[in-house]
N, C-alpha and C positions, 0 to 999 in steps of 0.2 A: 799236604798243605803247601801252598805256594805263597811267596811273599812278593809284594809289588811296591816299588818305591814311586811315590807320586809327589807332585808339588815340589819338584827339584830335590827330592829325597827327604823333604820335611815330614812327609806322611808315609807310614808303613802300613799298607793294607794287606791283611792275611786272608786267604781264602781256602776253606776246606771243601774240596769239590764233592766228595761223597755225601756230605750233609748240606752242601750249598749254603755255607755260613761264612759271612764276612765279619772280620773284627778289625778294629783300630784301637791301639793302645790297650788291648785286653778287653775291650767293650764290643759286644755284638752290635753290628750295624744292619739295618733293614736293607733288603735287596730291592732293586727296582721291580723285579717280577713279583716279589712279595707284596709290594704296594699295589701294582696293577691287578693283582690276583683278587682284590676285594670287589672288582667289578663283577656284577652278577651275570654269570654265563650258564646258569642252571637250566634254563629252558632248552637251548640248543644241545647242551651236553646230555640232558635227559633223553631226548629223542635219538641222539646218536647212540647212546648206550643201549636203548631198546632195539635199535636197528642192528647192532652187533649181536645181541642175543638172538634175534630172529634169524640172522644170517647163520649163526651156529646151529640152530635147530634145523633150519632148511638143509644145510650141508650134511649134518651128521645124523639126521633122521629122515626127513622127507625124501632126500635123494639117495639115502643109504638103504637099498632094498633089503639087504640081509638084516640090518638092525630093525627096520620097520616091520618085517615079517616075523621077528623073534620077540618073545616076551622077555623083557629084561628082568634079571633077578634084582634083589635089594641093593647089592653093591654096585652093579652096573647102572641102575637107575640113579643112585646117589652120585656116581661119577659123572653121568650125563648131565644131571641138573647142576652140578658144581661147575662143569665146563661151560654151560649156558650162562650161569651166574657171573663167571669171571671172564667171559669173552671180551668185554670192553676193555678190561685191564690188560689183557694180552695184546690187543690191537694198539692200545695207548703206548705200551712199552715198545712195540715194534716201530710205531711212528716216531717215538723219541730216538730210537737207535738210528733210524734212517736220517732223521734231522741232524743228529750229532755227527754221524759219519760224513754226511754231505757237507756240513760246515767245515769239517777237517779237510775235505777234498778241495773245497773252494779256497780255503786259507792256503793250502799247499800250492794251488794254481796261481794265486795272486803273489805268492813268494817265489815264483819262477822255479818251482821244484818239479815241474812237468809230471804230474801224477798220472798213472794209468787210468783209462776209463773204467769205472766201477763195473763189476760183474753182476751185482744185484740189480734186477730190472727196475725196481722202484727208485733206488739210489741213482741209477744211470739216468732215469727220466728226470729226476730232480736236478742233477748236475748239468745235464744237457739243456734244461730250461734256463738255468743260470747263465750258461755260456751264450745262449741265444740273446739274453738281455745284455750281457757284458759286451758282446760284439756289436750291439745296436747303439752303444753309447761310447763316448770317449772316457775311459776309466783309467785312473792313475792312483794306485794305493800309496798311502804314506805309512799306515799302521793297520794291522789286522788283529782281531781277537785280543782286545786289551781291556783292562779294568778301568773303571771310572769311580770317583768318589767325590761327593759334595761335602766340603767342610761346613758350609753354611747350613745345609739342610739335613745332613747326617744320613745319607744313604749311599749305597754302592751298587755296581752292576758290571756287566760284561757286554761290550759293544763289538760288532763284527767288523766294521770298516770305518776308517778315517782316510780321506783322500779327496780326489777330484773326480767328479762325474760331469762331463760336458763343461769342463773348465771351472766348475763351481766347487769350492771347498765345502765338503758335506760329510755327514755321518750316514751310515747305512746299516740296516739289519736284514739278514736273510731269514725267512720263515718258510716252513713247509706246511702246506694246507691248501685252502681253496679261496680265501678272501682276506682282505685287510680288515682287522677288527679295531674297535676303539682303543683297546689296550695297547695295540701296536703304535698308535699315534702318541699316546702318553709315554710309552716306554722310550721311544726315540727322543722325545722332548726331554725326558729326564737325563738321558745320556748327554744331550747337547748342553743342558744347564750345567752339569758337572764338568764337562770338558771345557766349556768356555770359562768357567770359574778357575779351573786349574791352569789352563794355557794362556788365558788373557786374550783370546781371539774371538772372532765372530764367524759363525758358519752361515753360508748362503742358503743352505737347504739341508734336508734330511730325507732319506728314502726308506721305504719298506718294500722289499721284494719278496713276494709270496710265490713259492715254487711248488708245482703239483708233484705229488709222489707217483701217480700212475697216469701219466698223460694229462691232457687238458691244457688250458691256457694259463700262461704266467700272468700274475697280477702285480702291477707296480703302482706305487703311490709316492709322489714327490710332495713334500711339504715345504713351502717357502717361508720367508720371514714374516709375511703378513699373517701367518697362522700361529706364530710363536706365542703371542700373548694369550690366546685362547687355550692352547695346549699347556702352557705353563701353569695357568690357573687350574686347569683340570688335574694335572699331576700333583701339584702342591695341595690341592683340595683332597685328593685321594690319600696323600701322605698324612695329612691331618686326621682324616677319617681312620686310617690304619692305626695311628697312635692312640686315637680315642677308643677304638675297639679292643686293641691289644693291651691297652693301659701301659704303654711303654713310652 
């Protein structure tokens, strides 16, 4: 458990990393990702899971000549089907590991700790993509990997970056994947709402930087103040819906 002093020390936010639980004054506080998690992503996730299952069967049966030409016994068949059934979970955990380690590398870089280039190919691709973006802009960090908490709305989260990009004070979040999704928009808006509430400042923009794990193009999205009202309504609406569904 880690303890974070916010609002000039008036608020003590506790975070249990293993369970991803935030508490304030002994009371559990909903996380930003918990709120945005109510957005329906079942369609794309379903097809992704099916694809991972097919990839497993293709690799471990269609292209495995020895296994294909041999009749599996009961135990071997059960193990094979179990592997196909769980293929998406293994890939999901692998992606989370790449994302977590890449975040740590980027944080180390921004803190001038001169981290060594990652040896893992996917992680190296991710961090090289981030460096490509960072070198294309004027970036100046103020704080990295920090907790936010909204006293007014009662939620907490972890943001990746507070600082300047092209001389604009902004918040930014690094993602690993292929595209910017609606939840990324609302997530960064939630961070901005809480941070402005705590610090009493206004941010000029917020960024979502999507980093490919295995090559491909980096995807960036800047949101300006003209989009804040829409995104604020979206996140607070999702927060109300979360409380209504969870009865909290």
